[in-house]
C-alpha positions in Angstrom: -53.3 7.1 -27.5 -54.2 10.6 -28.2 -51.6 13.4 -27.7 -52.4 16.4 -25.8 -50.7 18.9 -27.6 -51.7 21.8 -25.4 -52.1 19.9 -22.0 -51.0 22.8 -20.2 -49.2 26.0 -21.8 -48.4 29.3 -20.6 -45.4 31.9 -20.3 -43.5 32.4 -17.1 -41.8 35.5 -16.2 -38.7 34.4 -14.0 -37.8 36.0 -10.7 -34.0 35.3 -10.1 -33.6 32.1 -7.5 -37.3 31.6 -7.3 -38.5 27.9 -8.5 -41.6 28.7 -10.7 -44.2 25.5 -11.0 -45.5 25.2 -14.4 -48.3 22.9 -14.2 -51.6 24.3 -12.9 -52.4 21.2 -10.6 -49.7 20.8 -8.1 -48.5 18.1 -7.6 -50.5 16.5 -10.7 -51.6 13.1 -10.3 -53.1 12.6 -14.0 -51.3 9.7 -15.5 -49.3 10.0 -18.8 -46.3 10.1 -20.5 -45.1 14.0 -20.4 -42.7 16.0 -22.0 -41.9 19.8 -21.1 -41.3 22.1 -24.1 -39.6 25.5 -23.4 -38.8 28.4 -26.1 -35.6 29.7 -24.4 -34.8 32.1 -27.4 -34.8 34.9 -24.8 -31.6 33.6 -22.7 -28.5 35.6 -23.3 -24.9 35.6 -22.2 -24.7 35.1 -18.3 -28.4 33.6 -17.9 -28.6 30.2 -16.3 -32.1 28.4 -16.3 -32.6 25.0 -14.5 -35.5 22.7 -15.3 -36.7 20.0 -13.1 -39.3 17.4 -13.2 -40.5 15.9 -10.0 -42.5 12.8 -9.2 -43.3 10.5 -6.5 -42.3 6.6 -6.4 -45.6 5.9 -4.7 -48.7 7.7 -3.6 -48.0 9.3 -0.2 -44.3 9.3 -0.7 -42.0 12.3 -0.7 -41.5 14.0 -4.5 -38.0 13.9 -5.6 -36.2 15.1 -8.8 -36.6 12.5 -11.7 -34.9 14.8 -14.1 -32.9 18.1 -14.1 -31.5 20.0 -16.9 -29.5 23.3 -17.2 -29.2 25.9 -20.0 -27.0 28.5 -19.8 -26.2 31.6 -22.2 -27.8 32.5 -25.4 -28.9 29.5 -27.2 -29.0 30.7 -30.6 -31.8 30.0 -33.1 -31.1 26.6 -34.0 -31.4 25.5 -30.1 -34.2 27.9 -28.7 -36.6 25.3 -28.4 -35.8 23.0 -25.6 -37.5 19.6 -24.7 -37.0 17.3 -21.6 -37.3 13.7 -22.5 -40.6 11.8 -22.4 -41.4 10.7 -18.7 -44.0 8.3 -17.5 -45.8 10.5 -14.6 -48.6 10.0 -12.8 -48.4 9.7 -9.0 -47.9 13.2 -7.8 -45.5 15.4 -10.3 -44.2 18.9 -11.0 -42.6 20.6 -13.8 -40.5 23.9 -12.6 -38.0 26.3 -14.0 -35.7 28.3 -12.0 -33.4 31.2 -13.1 -30.2 31.1 -11.0 -28.3 34.1 -12.8 -28.6 36.9 -15.3 -31.6 38.9 -15.7 -35.3 38.0 -15.4 -37.0 36.3 -18.7 -40.1 35.3 -20.1 -40.2 31.8 -20.9 -43.2 30.6 -23.0 -43.6 26.6 -22.4 -46.0 24.0 -23.0 -46.7 20.3 -21.3 -47.4 17.8 -23.9 -49.2 14.5 -22.8 -49.6 11.0 -24.6 -52.3 8.9 -22.7 
């Protein structure tokens, strides 16, 4: 199976307490194993960033959170690239970020897909 390294890429400038959807088709129904990569080098002390992956159990069901991660404060150069675990998605998924504290930051990101 091919890896689509640049399946979807961009940079999102956060607005505090606003959840930003990163994938361009929402909800996305293209099946595959996906991973979200975030460059969180811009985070500083006092920043809090939530990462969510949402999916449906079946077509027509309500979208639910299948993965949530929280990053806080400066990440340091050795941990400034964050990756979600690989997730099997394809029924109706979204990947989002929401900054809940601190100042707005530009967060470069990419969604990568196998299959």
